[in-house]
C-alpha positions as a printed Julia matrix, in Angstrom:
326×3 Matrix{Float64}:
 63.28  100.59  -67.52
 62.89  104.19  -68.55
 59.93  106.48  -67.95
 58.95  106.01  -71.59
 58.79  102.28  -71.04
 56.49  102.52  -68.08
 54.19  105.49  -68.4
 51.81  107.18  -70.78
 52.17  110.81  -71.7
 53.01  112.76  -68.57
 49.81  114.33  -67.21
 49.73  118.07  -66.62
 49.71  119.63  -63.2
 51.54  118.91  -59.96
 52.46  115.42  -58.74
 50.26  113.47  -56.37
 51.38  112.87  -52.78
 50.92  109.84  -50.57
 51.55  108.61  -47.04
 51.84  104.93  -46.18
 51.69  104.76  -42.41
 53.18  101.74  -40.69
 54.04  100.54  -37.22
 57.15   98.91  -38.7
 58.19   95.26  -38.7
 55.96   94.97  -41.78
 58.23   94.88  -44.85
 57.98   98.67  -44.95
 61.42   99.09  -46.5
 60.67   96.46  -49.13
 57.54   98.41  -50.06
 59.25  101.8   -50.07
 62.24  100.52  -52.06
 60.07   98.88  -54.69
 57.81  101.9   -55.03
 60.94  103.94  -55.72
 62.01  101.51  -58.44
 59.16  102.91  -60.53
 60.74  105.72  -62.59
 57.9   108.09  -61.8
 57.69  107.51  -58.04
 59.9   109.11  -55.38
 59.62  107.77  -51.85
 61.13  108.29  -48.4
 61.3   105.7   -45.64
 61.43  105.54  -41.84
 61.31  108.2   -39.15
 64.61  109.47  -40.52
 62.91  110.1   -43.91
 65.78  108.54  -45.82
 65.57  108.12  -49.61
 64.17  104.66  -50.29
 66.14  104.1   -53.49
 69.1   102.68  -51.57
 69.26   98.97  -50.72
 68.25   97.88  -47.22
 70.27  100.13  -44.86
 68.84   98.79  -41.61
 70.29   95.28  -41.38
 71.57   95.62  -37.83
 72.96   92.09  -37.67
 75.03   92.71  -40.79
 76.36   96.03  -39.49
 77.28   94.38  -36.2
 78.99   91.51  -38.01
 81.05   94.08  -39.9
 81.65   95.9   -36.6
 80.46   99.07  -38.31
 79.51  100.73  -35.04
 79.97  104.23  -36.38
 77.28  103.56  -38.98
 75.07  101.85  -36.39
 75.1   104.74  -33.95
 74.7   107.29  -36.74
 71.54  105.48  -37.87
 70.23  105.26  -34.31
 70.76  109.0   -33.88
 68.89  109.71  -37.13
 65.95  107.57  -36.09
 65.87  109.1   -32.62
 65.77  112.61  -34.08
 62.92  111.54  -36.34
 60.94  110.13  -33.42
 60.84  113.61  -31.93
 59.56  115.41  -35.03
 57.38  112.99  -36.99
 54.26  113.78  -34.96
 54.41  117.48  -35.86
 56.05  117.58  -39.31
 53.63  118.53  -42.11
 53.96  116.24  -45.14
 54.73  119.27  -47.29
 57.96  119.81  -45.36
 59.2   116.44  -46.63
 57.6   116.34  -50.05
 58.2   119.81  -51.51
 62.01  119.49  -51.26
 61.68  116.08  -52.91
 59.61  117.64  -55.71
 62.41  120.11  -56.36
 64.87  117.26  -56.95
 62.76  114.99  -59.16
 60.19  114.96  -61.92
 58.3   112.08  -60.28
 54.53  112.08  -60.65
 53.88  110.33  -57.33
 55.77  111.45  -54.22
 55.45  110.16  -50.7
 56.75  108.11  -47.81
 56.43  104.75  -46.09
 56.79  104.44  -42.3
 57.78  108.1   -41.92
 54.4   108.99  -40.41
 52.34  107.03  -37.89
 48.59  106.84  -38.28
 48.13  107.77  -34.62
 49.76  111.16  -35.26
 47.72  112.17  -38.29
 44.51  113.48  -36.67
 46.56  116.29  -35.11
 47.97  117.05  -38.57
 44.55  117.04  -40.23
 44.8   120.63  -41.61
 48.03  119.63  -43.39
 46.51  116.5   -44.96
 44.36  118.4   -47.46
 46.82  120.72  -49.24
 44.9   122.95  -51.68
 47.38  122.42  -54.51
 48.1   118.68  -54.14
 46.14  115.47  -53.89
 47.23  113.49  -50.81
 46.21  109.88  -50.17
 46.85  107.85  -47.01
 47.03  104.05  -46.7
 47.86  102.14  -43.51
 50.2    99.12  -43.88
 49.3    96.38  -41.39
 50.43   92.87  -40.5
 49.09   89.94  -38.47
 49.9    90.82  -34.83
 51.42   87.4   -34.08
 53.99   87.83  -36.86
 54.43   91.49  -35.96
 55.34   90.69  -32.36
 57.62   87.85  -33.41
 59.55   90.2   -35.69
 59.66   92.95  -33.09
 61.03   90.63  -30.44
 63.86   89.63  -32.74
 64.72   93.24  -33.48
 64.64   94.24  -29.82
 67.06   91.44  -28.92
 69.57   93.2   -31.17
 68.71   96.85  -30.62
 68.45   96.7   -26.82
 72.19   95.99  -26.81
 72.82   99.2   -28.73
 70.05  101.72  -28.14
 69.78  102.61  -24.47
 67.04  105.12  -25.16
 64.84  102.45  -26.73
 65.68  100.0   -23.95
 64.56  102.36  -21.19
 61.48  103.51  -23.1
 60.23   99.98  -23.79
 61.04   98.78  -20.27
 58.99  101.64  -18.87
 56.14  100.71  -21.22
 56.22   97.13  -19.86
 55.94   98.46  -16.31
 53.11  100.85  -17.22
 51.17   98.18  -19.12
 51.03   95.77  -16.23
 54.09   94.97  -14.15
 52.11   92.68  -11.83
 50.72   90.74  -14.78
 54.11   90.23  -16.4
 55.6    89.17  -13.07
 52.8    86.63  -12.6
 53.51   85.21  -16.05
 57.22   85.06  -15.2
 56.53   83.34  -11.87
 54.27   80.71  -13.44
 56.94   79.77  -15.97
 60.02   80.37  -13.81
 61.61   82.9   -16.12
 63.4    86.19  -15.42
 61.72   89.25  -16.98
 65.1    90.91  -17.47
 66.62   88.09  -19.5
 67.29   89.47  -23.02
 64.9    87.12  -24.85
 62.11   87.62  -22.31
 62.52   91.4   -22.09
 62.54   91.69  -25.89
 59.39   89.61  -26.25
 57.53   91.42  -23.48
 58.63   94.66  -25.13
 57.3    93.64  -28.53
 53.98   92.7   -26.93
 53.52   96.05  -25.2
 54.22   97.95  -28.42
 50.83   96.66  -29.55
 49.51   99.62  -27.57
 50.6   101.77  -30.5
 48.47   99.68  -32.85
 45.45  100.39  -30.68
 46.22  104.09  -31.05
 46.45  103.63  -34.81
 43.0   102.03  -35.02
 41.58  104.86  -32.9
 43.24  107.4   -35.2
 41.76  105.67  -38.24
 38.3   106.08  -36.75
 39.03  109.72  -35.95
 40.11  110.46  -39.54
 36.86  108.95  -40.75
 34.91  111.11  -38.29
 36.73  114.15  -39.65
 35.62  113.19  -43.14
 39.17  113.11  -44.5
 38.64  112.12  -48.12
 42.28  111.21  -48.6
 42.2   108.26  -46.23
 42.16  105.19  -48.49
 42.06  102.34  -45.98
 44.57   99.65  -45.12
 46.72   97.16  -47.0
 47.98   93.93  -45.47
 51.67   93.13  -45.71
 50.85   89.51  -46.4
 48.92   90.54  -49.52
 50.96   93.4   -50.96
 54.24   91.45  -50.81
 52.78   88.32  -52.46
 50.04   89.36  -54.85
 50.89   91.59  -57.85
 47.22   92.52  -58.22
 47.19   93.95  -54.68
 50.41   95.87  -55.36
 48.91   97.29  -58.55
 45.76   98.3   -56.7
 47.87  100.0   -54.04
 49.46  102.25  -56.67
 46.0   103.27  -57.8
 44.91  104.01  -54.25
 48.04  106.06  -53.52
 47.7   108.24  -56.61
 44.65  107.7   -58.8
 45.77  108.23  -62.39
 49.22  109.48  -61.37
 51.31  106.61  -62.73
 50.88  103.41  -64.7
 51.82   99.99  -63.36
 53.13   98.0   -66.34
 53.79   94.28  -66.15
 57.55   94.73  -66.58
 57.65   96.86  -63.43
 55.56   94.37  -61.46
 57.81   91.53  -62.58
 60.81   93.48  -61.29
 59.13   94.14  -57.95
 58.17   90.53  -57.32
 61.58   89.26  -58.37
 63.01   91.14  -55.36
 63.47   88.58  -52.55
 64.98   90.99  -50.03
 63.29   91.46  -46.69
 64.7    92.9   -43.5
 64.54   89.77  -41.32
 64.06   91.06  -37.78
 63.92   87.62  -36.16
 66.27   85.02  -37.59
 65.01   82.12  -35.49
 63.69   79.35  -37.78
 59.98   79.34  -37.05
 56.72   78.9   -38.98
 55.37   81.92  -40.81
 51.71   80.9   -40.64
 50.31   82.83  -37.65
 48.51   79.87  -36.06
 51.55   77.61  -36.45
 53.85   80.36  -35.17
 51.66   80.94  -32.12
 51.67   77.19  -31.4
 55.47   77.19  -31.71
 55.88   79.89  -29.07
 56.65   78.93  -25.49
 53.66   79.08  -23.11
 54.97   82.26  -21.46
 55.11   83.94  -24.88
 51.57   82.88  -25.7
 50.32   84.27  -22.39
 52.15   87.59  -22.71
 50.8    88.09  -26.22
 47.23   87.18  -25.26
 47.36   89.51  -22.26
 48.47   92.49  -24.36
 46.17   91.75  -27.29
 43.11   91.97  -25.07
 44.45   94.6   -22.66
 44.67   96.96  -25.64
 41.35   95.86  -27.14
 42.91   94.69  -30.38
 41.18   91.38  -31.01
 38.08   92.81  -32.73
 39.91   95.42  -34.89
 42.34   92.83  -36.22
 39.61   90.31  -36.89
 37.75   93.02  -38.81
 40.84   93.28  -41.03
 40.52   89.58  -41.84
 43.12   88.2   -39.43
 42.36   84.93  -37.62
 42.98   85.02  -33.86
 40.95   82.04  -32.68
 44.13   80.3   -31.49
 44.79   83.06  -28.92
 43.09   82.4   -25.55
 41.35   85.22  -23.66
 44.01   87.48  -22.19
 42.07   88.3   -19.04
 42.4    84.67  -17.94
 46.2    84.88  -18.08
 46.99   88.17  -16.36
């Protein structure tokens, strides 16, 4: 496809900007990569703010199978550097250099900014010479934790900084509670599978911070905040994907059928957890071991996430009250 195939006459004026915030483990690279496939969209991805036009660069299992440890540790270093700056980097610092290299009409990023960091950046979210829209990419927390646990089982072997940070978060969240769960089910908290799953559960704390930040942006009257989009919808429903383009940059680009067909012909996803398990959240929760169900329920309610996720349309009736399990 060429720009002439997919767009009307180029509108005057500067390009529109967008931010898709994401906790991760939510097909964020798939979204960023397929946004970039539009000839008039330029997009960055991840805390490292890498160009999203390259195929999936984060398949850790594949890099390990190739024994490409130099590439692995280079990526880890890039991500770690990004973790330290993403909370204070104005979007303009990423997007203006990208503007200089492209004639795209819609410029932005996916998973380079976290929603929880944006209230502190509020003055930078309303640039006087650019329109900036923000959408939060979310996923059912059961599937999110399942994916995160699979990733941690791999990355804990490689990234000592992440290992110590997540382990400390487990302790801070409720060491006594996790030890009681471990005692009931006769498991060792430090076993790789257990530690990874506990770690994925405690990262839900960041989702609570994201919901609080969403409310704060609304209180600030930030007109550019355009709500959330569910991974389950945007990766399966072309109408939702088309609507997302409109929300990210009203009138900036067209979304022709040929482009949508190309997007939804892309089967690639970064599979964080390769264990064969159901994808339906209720079936997946039922498939978990009892200790996993209890750890998830404890964290879901410890962080006050049940009501916010239900308000987003996610069913959580299968999850028992966490306070009864801690």
